[in-house]
N, C-alpha and C positions, 0 to 999 in steps of 0.2 A: 460512515466511517466505522468500520467493524474489524479491519485487518489489523493485526498487532504491528507496531512498528518494526519489532525484531524479526519479522517474517522475510522482509526484503533487505538486500543489502543497503548500507547507509549511502552509497555514492549514486542516488538516482539522479538521471540526467533530467534536466527540465527544460521546458521551452516556453516562451512567453503566453502561448495559447493554453498551456497546462493550468487548470485550476485546482487540481486536487492532489498535488504532490506534496503538501504541507502535512505535518504531524500535529494532530490536535490531542486534547486531553478529553477523556470521557469518564464518568463516574461508573465504577463496576457496581453489582448489587451489594457490596459491602461499604460503598462510599469511598473507595480508593480511587484516585486518579490512574487511569491506564493510557499510555500514549498509542495511538491507533492512526492509520493512514486510510485514505477513501478506499472503497471497495466496489467501485462501479466497474462495468464492462469496459475492457481494454483490448486493444488488436494485439499490442505487445504487452506483457506484464513485466515490472520491473525485475532486475536479475534476483533469483533466489540463491542463496549460499549453497555451492555444492550441486546445484541443478543448472543453472544459467538462465539467460533470458528465453521466453517461450512466446511463441505466436499463437493465439488462440483462434481458431477456426470458427469456433461456435461460442456464444458466451457460456462461461461456466460458472 
């Protein structure tokens, strides 16, 4: 869980098989809670504001 919550649009579609669409809180080096999403390999990444949905051919 390293991707900032704000990076993707808020209306991420989920499926019962999805296990990583939730937002979690992690502590940054200063002890402040930051909301993040999972950052694993995906075939289609959630929509990015101003960019759209991207299909990844190779893990990035």
